[in-house]
Steps between C-alpha positions, in 0.01 A plus 500: 500500500150621589459854624405580864169635372408163352591311818293739713173366357524163679568640852214745449271211422615306808441805719149526360454134586589552864267800519207296377541204733290676764184504292180443701288198416133554412393184678239543776642526850496154654347439840481159661130397510338424833471121548134387465518274805439543875770643722516184714465127451161335562399407853274222627496146624693368202792736569534419871865421560615647169543849652530631849166559674364848438788598271414413141808482290738456792626145538528329834836348406739463208699735275357701208520284190643776282796535739567126525727348231383172357813327631385588854134412444564155357694362795541145367851461357403248230208715386728805476735306273210400276374859483845636417534240226164608360601868496804410293340253259126571461432594138198724567709712738779509245260624233375772737860612562570508126186709445637745754829522311312562176289776658816662638651504153183659354514766770861581414408530134218743578714697744765546228244698295537793743856567385622539143679222320835614361623314191815522289430458129743482213391470137617546144310566177626474140265552206507578129290794378403544130566830326130595508492512882858567596466878481828529311383364164738206532484157643662487841567253775419658840646374828406592854634368834395592852553406864250629756417476867146598586154442638216365291129577561524550877165609648513799731268391778336839574166343602625189678388236248826308505533540876150356554585203282817452701303507825253247360784267404650539847174405675451206264848378587428538875173313450682204341747505786214478750350221286823310544482556878139382502601191303764424764246533781259266323775252420619477861146447624419241233819302557442504878139382461600215269781407741254490790248305294772244424578474872132455585443241227806304609366497852159387373671230295682376811169497689336301217786247506470456877121466474536241222740295709267507800193415292678210332593362840141545620363336184721195547373464857134536400547262211639230732211557740255456214668183384462344845141624526551765771369790289267531204606540139377860492765599755763352268369709211490813716863449598590458135327833422736672741804342336390595149420855609842544656664350195315747272598796720863389494496492118333839489750667728790334319376664181446834673852503645650434157293784350606734780864425426442568130329833577783600733766423239311705241482797731860472605616457143746218580519173687461536875740278699320229697664608828329842467149349486287467816416162649180622669326819594626472854861503380465854352622775732223738598469823301560838659198698621410822318299804608245688288569873482240762422346464150667820372843365596441152360360620168791742452750210526343241274680482159177443306353822641821685418488361146140619453599846622796514259263412216270782615793745499598383151148565371502841669830591330362389162231771533781759501634368170149506348450861613836609362403367155265799462792744506772565240783251474842658449799300381857593425756370253850641500837391358853628533772365274710543189425473130705513183496395134807285552558239766852633554373846588235384744683624812683798352445856610184657365314172456290532815121487462194494726125477479230608747150378412228553762153373415160564654186294434174662598199266504198652325257229389516127565130401501497483881779241538684689779180568693404133474851405617456725807166337579658158470780606737246626756305175467821300555565701815147433630541129421833491687337679796221240512754219479702660780194526725395144413850374591468668839156347560622153400803537731274608789275199445798263485636628831154492664450138387839400633427667831163323520669167451764588757234588754309171462757232409635468853156425639426257217835327546446465876153353441641256241772385739239438772279316251791282390580404859135418568471284186824324588345403834182391325695283259700339782186425703317364191787256440491393864123443491533299179777287648285436805211394278271783616460677160538401136775610266278773352569721802875450458479583130297817563733617778806429284362702210417795724843492669682475165303788354570712810872433467490607132305811594754588767783480248300717257436765768867510598585558138236774482656662804838513329342611173318784679829634633650485149197682352504760775868568442437538127192723515656727764781595261777265601731297282671744259845656517498871577785743420755508780410157631798258489481237235416148621783254534482241220404150593769234451498337163361145511765232482500298184405138523794259473556352158380146442774238489604384156350175390 
C-alpha cells in the first residue's frame, strides 16, 4: 500500500486549487454604455394618438408589450393555434435553439479549465536492453508497471487568463440564447402578418367574385339592350371591360391566396389545418392594445439589444485574456500511485511513488504577437460597442416608425371608410341615371372602378392596422418567454384526415 506521505500530495494540490479560484480577472471593468438615443419618443402631428398628450412615452391605453405574453396579445384562438404550431415546428427556430445548446456546451468546456482534470492511468513497459547499454554488462529484459492518479498540465490561473476566457464563453452563450429569443419574436410577428395577409387576400378574392358576378349580370343586360338597339355598341364593349377586369382580379387574388397559404405552411413547418385558417379579415379577433414605455425601459427588454450587449461583454472579457498573456503562465503536473518491476508487486508495501512537476513559462520575445493580439481584442471591443449602439438606434427608429403609423392609421382608415361610402352612393346613382337614360354607361363604369378600388383600399388599410399592432408589439419587446413566466399551453394536435376508402 502507498504511504500517507504519498497520498498527501493530491489533497495538497486540491487545496491549492481552491485557493486559486478567487483570482482576479484583468479584463477592463464593464459599464453599460449610455444609449445614443433621445430620452423620449418623437412628438408631432404623426404621433398624435400614439401617446397621451403632453406625456411622450406614456400610452393612453393598453398594457406594456414586454409584460404581455403573446398568448394574451394574439386574442384570436385559431391564430394562437397556428403560432403555437410554428413555435414547435419552425426549422429556423429549431436551429437557433440548437445553436444555444452548442454554445452552452462550449461554455461548460471552457469553465472546466478552471479546475484540474484528475485522471487514473495504468501502464506497463517491457523491453530488452543489450549488454552495451544495460549497465550490468549483460543483456537483460527490463519490466516496469505503474498505476497513478494525478493531474496533468493544469494551468494555475494567477492572472485570470482562463477566467476571462470562461467569462467570454458565458457571454457568447447568453448572446446565442438572446438570439433564439429574438428569432421567436420575429417568427411570431412574421407568422401573424402572413396569417393576416391571407385573411385580407381571401376577403379581396370574395369581393372580386361578387364584383364579377354583378358585372356579368350588368353585361348581359347591356348586351340585350344593344341587340335591340337601345344602347350603342360602345356601351356593350365598356360593360365587357368591367367583366374582364373583374375576372383578371379574381385570378390574381386566387393565386395570391394560394401563395399566402404556401408561405404560412413554410413558416409553421407543417400543414396548417383548414379550420384554423381565416375566412376574411373581419373574422379575425382584434389584437390586444399595447402601450409604449420609456425608451430606456423598452430597449432594456428587447432580446436583440440584450444579445448585442452580451457580445460587447464577451469582447470586453477577451481583453482580459489578451492582457494576461503578457505574464508568466504556470502549470502543474502531479501524480500519486504505485510502481514496481513486477505486475504482482504493484500494490505491495513500499511500491508507492509520486511526482510533482510545476512549470513556468515566461514570455520574452514573440515578434510582437501578444501586443498585436491585445490590439485586436481592443478593436473587437470597439466594434462590439459600435454594433451595440447601432442596435439601439435601429430599435429606436423601429419603435418611432410604428408609433407614427399608429398615430395616423386611424385617421386614414376613417377617411377611407367615408370615401368608400361616398363612392358607393356615386355608383348607385350612376346606375340609376343610366337606367333612366340620362347618362351613358361610361359614368357607370367610372363609378364602379372607383368604388371597387376604394373597397380594396379599405381592406388594405384594415390589414395595415392589424399589421401595425403586430409590429408595435414586436419592436416594444414583446413575444419572447422570460424566466418565471408560465409556459404556454400547447395547442391541440390537428386531427388526421380520414383514410380514403379502398377501391
